[in-house]
C-alpha positions in Angstrom: 35.1 -17.3 85.3 34.8 -21.0 84.4 31.1 -20.5 83.8 31.9 -17.8 81.2 34.4 -20.0 79.3 31.9 -22.9 79.2 29.2 -20.5 77.7 31.6 -19.4 75.0 32.6 -23.0 74.1 28.9 -24.0 73.9 28.1 -21.0 71.6 31.2 -21.8 69.3 30.2 -25.5 69.1 26.6 -24.5 68.1 27.9 -22.2 65.3 30.1 -24.9 64.0 27.3 -27.4 64.0 25.0 -25.0 62.1 27.7 -24.3 59.6 28.3 -28.0 59.0 24.6 -28.6 58.6 24.3 -25.8 56.0 27.3 -27.2 54.0 25.7 -30.7 54.0 22.4 -29.4 52.8 24.0 -27.2 50.1 26.1 -30.1 48.8 23.1 -32.4 48.7 21.1 -29.9 46.7 23.9 -29.4 44.2 24.5 -33.1 44.0 20.8 -33.7 43.2 20.9 -31.1 40.4 24.1 -32.6 38.9 22.7 -36.2 39.1 19.5 -35.2 37.3 17.3 -36.3 40.2 13.6 -35.5 39.6 12.2 -33.2 42.4 9.6 -35.0 44.5 7.3 -32.0 44.8 6.3 -28.9 42.8 7.6 -26.7 45.6 11.0 -28.5 45.5 11.1 -28.0 41.8 10.3 -24.3 42.1 13.1 -23.8 44.7 15.8 -25.6 42.8 14.9 -24.5 39.3 17.6 -22.1 37.9 15.0 -20.7 35.6 11.7 -19.1 36.6 9.3 -17.8 34.0 5.6 -17.4 33.3 3.9 -20.1 31.4 2.7 -19.0 27.9 0.3 -20.7 25.6 1.7 -21.5 22.2 -0.5 -20.2 19.3 -0.1 -21.8 15.9 0.4 -19.4 13.0 -2.4 -18.7 10.6 -2.8 -20.8 7.4 -1.6 -18.0 5.2 1.5 -17.4 7.4 2.3 -21.2 7.4 2.2 -21.3 3.6 4.3 -18.1 3.3 6.9 -19.6 5.6 7.0 -22.8 3.6 7.8 -20.7 0.6 11.2 -19.9 2.2 12.2 -23.6 2.3 14.4 -24.9 -0.5 11.7 -27.3 -1.6 10.9 -27.1 -5.3 7.8 -29.4 -4.8 6.1 -26.6 -2.9 6.1 -23.4 -5.1 5.6 -20.0 -3.4 2.4 -19.6 -5.4 0.7 -21.9 -2.9 0.5 -19.0 -0.5 -2.3 -17.5 -2.6 -4.7 -20.4 -2.1 -7.7 -19.3 -0.1 -10.6 -16.9 0.3 -10.2 -13.1 0.8 -12.4 -10.1 1.4 -11.5 -6.5 0.5 -11.0 -4.2 3.5 -9.3 -1.1 2.0 -8.5 0.5 -1.3 -6.6 3.5 -2.7 -7.1 5.6 -5.9 -10.3 3.7 -6.9 -12.0 6.6 -8.7 -9.0 7.9 -10.7 -8.0 4.4 -11.8 -11.6 3.3 -12.9 -12.0 6.6 -14.8 -8.7 5.9 -16.6 -9.9 2.4 -17.3 -13.0 3.9 -19.0 -15.7 2.2 -16.9 -19.2 3.7 -17.1 -20.2 5.9 -14.1 -23.0 3.6 -13.0 -20.6 0.6 -12.8 -18.0 2.9 -11.0 -20.6 3.8 -8.4 -21.6 0.2 -7.8 -18.1 -0.9 -7.3 -17.0 1.9 -4.9 -16.2 0.5 -1.4 -17.5 -2.9 -2.6 -16.4 -5.8 -0.3 -14.9 -7.8 -3.2 -14.6 -11.5 -2.4 -11.6 -13.2 -4.0 -11.3 -17.0 -4.1 -8.1 -18.6 -5.4 -7.8 -22.3 -6.1 -4.6 -24.0 -7.3 -3.6 -27.3 -8.7 0.1 -27.2 -9.2 0.7 -24.3 -11.6 -3.0 -24.1 -12.6 -5.0 -21.4 -11.0 -8.7 -20.4 -10.8 -9.0 -16.8 -9.8 -12.6 -15.7 -9.1 -13.7 -12.2 -7.9 -17.2 -11.5 -6.8 -18.4 -7.9 -6.8 -21.5 -6.2 -5.4 -24.6 -6.7 -7.4 -23.7 -10.3 -8.3 -21.0 -9.4 -10.9 -18.4 -12.2 -11.1 -15.1 -12.3 -12.9 -13.4 -15.7 -13.2 -10.0 -16.3 -14.8 -8.4 -19.7 -15.2 -4.7 -19.8 -16.1 -1.4 -21.6 -15.9 1.7 -19.9 -14.8 4.1 -19.4 -17.8 1.5 -20.4 -20.4 -0.9 -18.4 -22.6 -4.4 -18.5 -21.3 -7.8 -17.1 -22.2 -8.6 -14.2 -19.8 -11.3 -11.7 -19.0 -10.6 -8.1 -17.9 -12.4 -6.1 -15.2 -14.3 -4.4 -18.0 -15.5 -7.7 -19.4 -13.1 -7.9 -22.4 -11.8 -11.3 -23.5 -8.1 -11.5 -24.4 -5.1 -13.9 -24.3 -2.2 -13.4 -21.9 0.6 -15.2 -20.2 0.5 -14.9 -16.4 3.9 -14.9 -14.8 5.4 -15.4 -11.3 8.0 -12.7 -10.5 9.6 -12.6 -7.0 6.6 -14.1 -5.3 4.1 -11.9 -7.1 1.6 -13.0 -9.7 1.8 -10.6 -12.7 -1.2 -10.1 -15.0 -0.7 -8.0 -18.2 -4.2 -6.9 -19.2 -4.9 -4.9 -22.4 -5.1 -1.5 -20.7 -3.3 -2.1 -17.4 -0.8 -4.3 -15.5 -1.8 -6.0 -12.2 0.4 -7.6 -9.5 -0.9 -9.8 -6.7 1.1 -10.8 -3.7 0.7 -12.1 -0.1 1.9 -9.7 2.5 1.7 -11.2 6.0 -1.8 -12.7 5.8 -3.2 -10.2 3.3 -3.8 -10.3 -0.4 -2.4 -7.1 -1.9 -3.4 -6.3 -5.5 -2.0 -3.3 -7.4 -3.3 -2.3 -10.8 -1.4 0.3 -12.8 -2.4 2.5 -15.8 0.4 5.0 -16.7 1.2 6.9 -13.5 -2.0 5.9 -11.7 -2.0 2.8 -9.4 -5.1 1.4 -7.7 -4.4 -0.7 -4.6 -6.8 -3.1 -3.0 -5.9 -5.0 0.3 -8.0 -8.0 1.2 -8.0 -10.0 4.5 -7.9 -13.7 4.6 -11.2 -15.5 5.4 -10.0 -19.1 4.8 
């Protein structure tokens, strides 16, 4: 009988000792977290960290996206037109044939220009732009203009004229003699839409630089 009682007392004492050890360890762990103690090992940091996540490599946004984001800042020293600066290559187009026929281009020029990987280079100095487009066969059209001021321009068909280029809602607006063209940056693409009456020709170019 006495042996049975001694065994029970021994087991009870062991359980109390284990419980006390757990409370001391738990309190020490919480105290170290509250005190801001730096874990001594990576394993300790992993065990005590309340947040566990996979490491991800940060990728900076593209130059065009960075410039587009800066346009959202209330900083008048950085106009949204800066987002156009760069070099672009045409990757898709819509309504090319119908628009060019409305424009009155000869069939041989129309054939040469179809699916041409037009290269557009835009340079800017404040409100002054140089807008150059290189077509297949070495045909180059370059326009220099200042936003809000009348400038000497050349149309796609090679006609010289005077026009005032405007900036409307982030779009550059060209009023050519026979058509109206808008250019804007969408994501990291240059989107140009030229319209004659109810026909619109759209060209989308990807950024190269």
